[in-house]
N, C-alpha and C positions, 0 to 999 in steps of 0.2 A: 603522179600529185607534181611530178618536177615540170619545172621550165614556165610555172605560171603563179605567180603570187596573189595571196589571198587575206592581206593585209597581216596586222603585228599578230602575233602567238599570244593564243589565250595565257592568263598567269599558269596556269596548271600543266602547261607545257604541252600542247596538243601536237605541235610539230617542233622539230631541232633540223639545224643542218647536220649533214653528213661529214666529218672530219675529211679534209681535202678536196669535198664536192661540195661548193657553195650553193649550186645549183639543185642537190639531192635535198628530199625532206621525208620523214618517216611518221609514224604518228606511234608515240609513245601508250606502254598497256594503262588503259588510264586506273588508277586505283582509287578504292572506294574503301571509305572507314567509315566507322560507326563507334558512338559511346554509350554506356547506358545510363540513368539517370544521375545527375551530377548533384541531386540534392542527396541522394545514397551515399555518396563519396563524402560529403560533408563527417567528420571524427564523431562531432557529437551527436549525430542522429545514427549514425553507423553503432555509437556504443551503445544508444538508447535501445536499438531493436536488438542486439545482444543480449543486453540486462532483461528487456520483456523474454525474449526465448529463454534465459536463463532459468530464470523465475517462474516460467509458464504464467506468464499476463497477456491481456490483450493490449495493442497499442495502436491508436488510431492518428494517422498522419498522413498531411497530404501528397505526399510521395511514397507512403508506403502503409498496409493496413495488415495487422498482425493479430492469428486468434488460435489460441490454443486448443479451441473445441469444435468439433470434436476430436481432433486432433490436429498438432501443430499444422497451420496453412497461412499462407501470404499472397496478397495482391498487390502488386505495382503498377500503377497507371501511367502512361507516357513511359515506359520502358526505355525507347531508344529515342535518345534527346533529337535526333534529325528526321521529320517527319518526311522530308522529300526520300530519306533511305529507307523507310519502313516503306513508303510507294514502291519505290524500286524493287524491295524484295518480294512484296505481293507479286510484282509482275514477273520476277523470275520463277518463283514458285509456280505459278500458275502455268506457266511455258512446260513445265514438268512432266514426264509421265508417271500417271496415276494407274496404280494396280485395285481391281475389289477385291475387298478383303471380307468374306461371309462364313461365319461357321455358329455354334452355340452363342457366343459370347456377344458377336461385334458383327456389324454392316456398315462399312465406310470403305472410303477408296484412301491408299496409302502412296506416297512415292516411294522410290528406291532410298536409300540408306544415302544423310547428307556429309558422311564424313569426307569423302573425297570431292565433291562438286566442287569444280573453277569456277562458277558464275561470281561474280565481284560481291554482289549484297550478299549471297549465300554464305560466300568463305570471309566476309568480314563480319557477318552474325556469331561465324563460329568460335572465330577469336574473341569475340566480346565474351559469347557464353562461358566458353572452357579456357580462357587465360584471365581475364581481370573479373566477370561476376562472379567465377568461381575463387576465386581468391578472397572476394568479399562476403561470398557465403560461407566458407570454411570458418573465417572469422565470427562470424554470427551464429554460426550454428556448432560452434565446436567439436567439428568433423574434419579429419583431415581427406579433401576430398582429390580423389584423382583427375589427371587430364583427359582421361578416357571419353571419346567422344561418341556419344549415344544419340543421334539425333535424325530424326524423319518429318515428314508434312504430311497433314492428314484433312481430308475434304471429307466432309459431314454434309448431307444432303439432304432432301423431303424422305423419313422415314427412318433415316441411318441412326444408328444408336451403338453405347458400346454401354451393357451391363453392368451391375456390381462385382467387381473385383479389389483386391487388396496392393498390386503392383510389388507383391512380394516377390525377389528373383536376388539371387548370389549376388551382393555387392552392390546392389542399389539402395542410395540411401536418400537420394535428395529425385522427385519428380518434378517437371515443370511444362508449362505449356503457354505458348507466346502466341496470342489472338491477332488475328488479321481478318478482321470481320467488317460488314456494311452496318451501318446503325442497326443494334440489335434489343431487342425486347425481351419479355422473359416469356412470354406469349409464342414466339418463334421457336421454342424448346431448345435443345444444346446446350442446357446448362449445366455445369459439374458440380453433380450431386454429391454431398458428405454422407457418411453415416454414422450413428452412434453403435456400439457396441454392446453386448453383455457379458457377464462373468466369464463365458469360454470364448471371447474374441471373436464372437459371431455377430454380423453385422444385423442391427434391429430396423430403425426408423431412418428415412431420410431425414434430417435437420437442417441442412442449410443448402442454398443453390448458390452457387457463382456465376452470373449471368456473363458471357463474354464480353467483351471491351475492347475497340480497335487498340493495339499497342500496350495493352495490358499484360503484363508476365504474371502467370499464377505459381506457385511452388508449394509442396506440401513434403513434410517426412514421410518414407516408406518405411512403414510397421505394419505390425502384426494386426492393428486396429485402422489402419488408412484404408476401410473402404469405401469407392468412391466410384460414379457413373458418369458416363455422356447422356443425358437425356434423350429421348429420340427428336431428332429433327422435326418441328410442325410445319415450319414455312415452306411454301412450295418453290419459293424465288430466291432464297436467300441461300451464300455455301457457308458453312462455319470452317473458314480455312485457319489453320495452326498451324505451328511449328511446335514439337514436344520431344520430350527426350528424357535422360537421366543423369543425374551426378553420382559418381560411382565412387566408393568408399568402403573403409573395414568391413567386414561383414558383422553382424550384430545376432547375438542368441534369440532362437525363435522359441515361444512354447510349445510342447506338443498340442498336434493338432486334433482338434473336438472332434470326437467323433458320434453322430448322433444317434439315437435309438432308432431302429428300422420300425417300419410300419410291422403291425402286429400278424402274425401268420396263425391262421388256424386249419385244422384236419375239415375235411368236408361234414356238413351237419345231413341229419337223415332224412331226406326227402326222396321217396319213388318217382319212378317214371312217370307219373301223371302231372307233374309239374313241367314236365316237358312239353307233352301234350297242351298242356293249358297256354302254356308260353312259346314256343317255337314253332316256325313255318313248318309244317308236316314234310316238306321233301327233302328236309333235313336228318330228319327220322327215319328215314328209308335207307336200308341196308346197303342196297347199291349205291347212294349218293356219298354214304358214308367212306365206301370202299375207295370211291373215286376222290373223295376231298381226301383222305388217308394219302393215295399213291401221288397226288399230287403235292401236298404238304411234306412228305417224307424225300419228294425231288428238290423242292425250292427252301425249304424249311418257313414257309409264309403261306397264308392265302387269306383272302377277301372275301367273306359269304354274306353277298349282298339280300337284304329283304329279310333278313335274321329272324327277327321276331314276328307273330303275326301281327297283320296289321291294324288290328282294333287294338290289341294291348301297346302296341309303338306308339298310336296314337292316344291312348289313355295317359301312357308313363311322359310323353311331351307336353301333354295338357298339365300335368303335377309338378313339373318341373318349373313351369313359370308361374307358380303361387308363389305370394308374398311371403305367406309363414315358414317356409321352407328357412333353415337357418345354416350359415355359411359361415366357416372360418378360415380366415385368410392363412394359407400356409407359406413358409419359408424356411431359413432365412435367405434371404436376397440373393447370397452370392451362390444360392443353388437350386431356388426356384419362387415362384411366387404366382399362385391362384387359389381358387376358392374350394375350400372341402367342404362337402354337406356333413352336419351333425345328423348323423344317423339315427338320434332318438326323434328327431325333427319330421322326420320323413314321412308322407303319407303312405299309406296300406299300400297303393299299389306301387309305390319305392320301395318299400321295403320288401314287397315279395321280389320283385328284382333282381335286389341287391340278394336276397334269398336263393333264387333260380342259379345264380354266377356259383354260390357257396353248395349247391347242394349235392348229394351223393350222385344223384342220376346225372345231373352235369359234369361230374368231374369222368364219370365213365364214357359219357359220350366224348370229351374230349380225346380221352383214351383213343376213342375210334377214330376221330378224326385226325389224329396226329401221330398214332402208334405210341405215343411216350406211355409209361407207365404208372399215370396216374388214379390207379384204381387194383385194388388186388385183382380183380377178376378181369382185366386188360391182360393179354397174354404177353408172356416174357419172348424177347427176339427168338429166342431158341424155339419157344413153342409155335411160334409163327412160321417156322422154317418147316417144320415137322408138318402143320396142317396144311400149308401150302402144296407140300412134295405128295401128302394123302388127297390134297384136292378139296382141303376143307378152307372154310373161309374165317380169317382169324379176326374179324370185326365184327362176328356175329353174335358179342355177348348179350342176351337181352337186357334191356333196362328193367325189366319186370325181375330179373332174379334179384337184382343189387341190395335191396332193402333187406329180405331175409340173410343173404350173406353175410352183411355187415353186421345186422342184430348178432350172429353168432360170434364175428371175429373182433368187432370194436364196440365199447358201447356208445353211449350219447355224448361224451366230450372228446371220442375220436380215438381215445386210446386202445391198447391192445386190450382183448378181455382174454379169459384165461386158454379159450381155444384159437386164438390166434396164430400157432405154429402150423396150423392145418387148414389153416382156410386161404392158403394159394400166396399168403405173405413169405418171404424169405426169413428166416430168422435171422434177427438184428438187422432188417432193411428199413429204412426212413418210410415213416409215412407221409404220404403225399399230403401238401398243404398249399393255402394260398392266402395272400393277402389282397386286399382290393378298397377301391375308394370311387366316390361318386363326386367328380370336379365339375366347376364352372369354370370356361375360359372366356376370358374379355380382353379388350385392349390393354394392351401393358404385362398379360401374363406370360410365363415361358417356365420352361426348367435349363438347368446347366449340366453338362459334365465338370465332374469334382473331383479332386484329388482321392477326397474320401469315400468316393461312390464304390459299394462292393460287385464284382462282377463275379456271375456262376452261372452254371446252366438252368435256364428259367422259359417259362411259357406265357409270353407277355399277350393278353387279349385285352381290346378295346371295342366296346359299342359306342358308336356316337348317334347322338340326338339333337334337333334343331340348328342343323349346320346345311339346310337347305340354302344353294346359291353360293355357298361358301368358295372365297377366291383363294388360291395358294399364295399368291402374292400379298395376302394379309399376315402369313403367320399360322402359327397354330399347327402345322404339321409335324409329326412325330419321325425324327429321323436317326436314323441307325449307323454309327460308325464304326470304322476300325479301332480299336484302342492305340493310343498314341499316335494317331494319324486322322487327317482332316477328310479322309475318303470315306466318301460316303456310300455304305452299302444297299439302303432300301429306305424311302419314304412313305409315310402313310397317310392318306390326307384324309379330313374328315369329312366322311359320307354318311345322310341320314341313314338309320337301321343297316350300318353294314358292319358285321364282325370282322375286326381283324385280329387274327392269330399270329405271331410272331417268335419261332423258339430262337433263343440267342445262346451263345456260348462264352465263356472268360474272357474273350479277346474282343467282346463287342457292346457298346456304349449305346445308350440313346438317349434322345433332348427333344422336349418340344419347341418349334420356334418361337422369338418372340412375336407378340400379336399386333401388330404395329396400327398408325394411324389411319390405316386406309381401309380398316375395318369399322368405322365410325361413318354412319348414314347419315349425311347434311339435309335435316328437312327443313321446311319453311319458318319452323318455329322455335326447333332447338336441335343439337345433335344426338342422335341416339346411337347407343354401343350396341352394335352386334357381337354375338358369342353364340357358343354352344356349350353342350355337357357330353361329359364321356363317363362311362362305366368303366373303371380301368383296375384290371386285377392282374395279378402274376401267381402264376402255380408251379410248384416246386414236386418234383419225383420222390 
């Protein structure tokens, strides 16, 4: 830049002369400044917001909207005063590297931590939030907020979502989101949804949805009831760009975590082997097939058995599932799951019989033959298998025909031990094999989540899928098994018509059903038709 004049220097100091070298000029580092809404700094409005917060009252003002329902939250439109600053901030953020984040709870792209980024607009925003605005917020909420910087940038695009959670983590007191979005409508999705809670501090209904707006800041108090979600983005061409983080402060006491009752378990019901011959593909009732299946299962702890039910039976089941008279109940709470469960009393005969199949004594023994697990007292113990293998015997050849008579001797109709139970093959004091099951309907928006209160134990999972012809894994709805306290995926079970999935899991394995997204909705000329599927879901315990 030396030796050539380019006119007067800008007022901001674009060039300056070096001492002793009048011909030499250098560029000064451009400083970018930002300030949050001037109206909020007015003492009268600040006092008004603080008083409303303290009394738990709603407040509507053109510069700020406060609402204590369902929990304290606030929206500040035009948060940053300088519009050109916001545009510069957006440009810097979009130039960052983003990383795909995907697990049971969310799918979106996130930047690295913004704590030490040196881009001028990002640095200036950091100063505004964690210096000036933090002090304002401390005064309003009457909480001593720390200058701890906890800040990142997120991009939500088509089908991205963050499901229901409460944000609770040690030290988090106020969560905030600054939106940098194009013109946005409720139909674009991506709203910040707030949930009501019950007496156990569990989320119930979504009762409020905040639509993202350019340069608006939303914040809320983190508490045991601050359940919220980012609804799935439905727009195919818009990006929901935001900067979000938390203000930290003294930790507050939390109520004991609610433990919900598990699905009821029951022993098998007394049906003999005839029910197997009526329902199951005969190839799976052959002893050679069962031995081969058991060998593969013991090696991998999982197996998929295709065309499991008789073709005619499966067709009848699929037709019955589509009948309108079936009654379904929505199963929650949304921080753990969201899907429809069938009321068994409303099921037509064919579906009731299918449920009975999976609970039947004969099926328990068949599962023992498939897996080598002790799900029936006639199933051999590991020591017995080793002896029989040494003697050239077949450990899987317990005839289903024997089971009903033996069961009558050892267990009553309720599955409780009878007077001769000590001599019927059960070890004294051993537990009785049980199962828990349900018929589920999966459509757009359904999911299950891994959660803190989830019990982990040794169990055999069974899934039989119906109505999922042509299902695409990009739609979600698959069952994922992960290692406890890690995101490492161990196994994925994809929905497949008339396919029986068996998976044995231990105490260090958790599972979830991935959120079913908007791609599962088939667009027709007249209306959007929701595509879904059903599954019979059972868990067996030795």
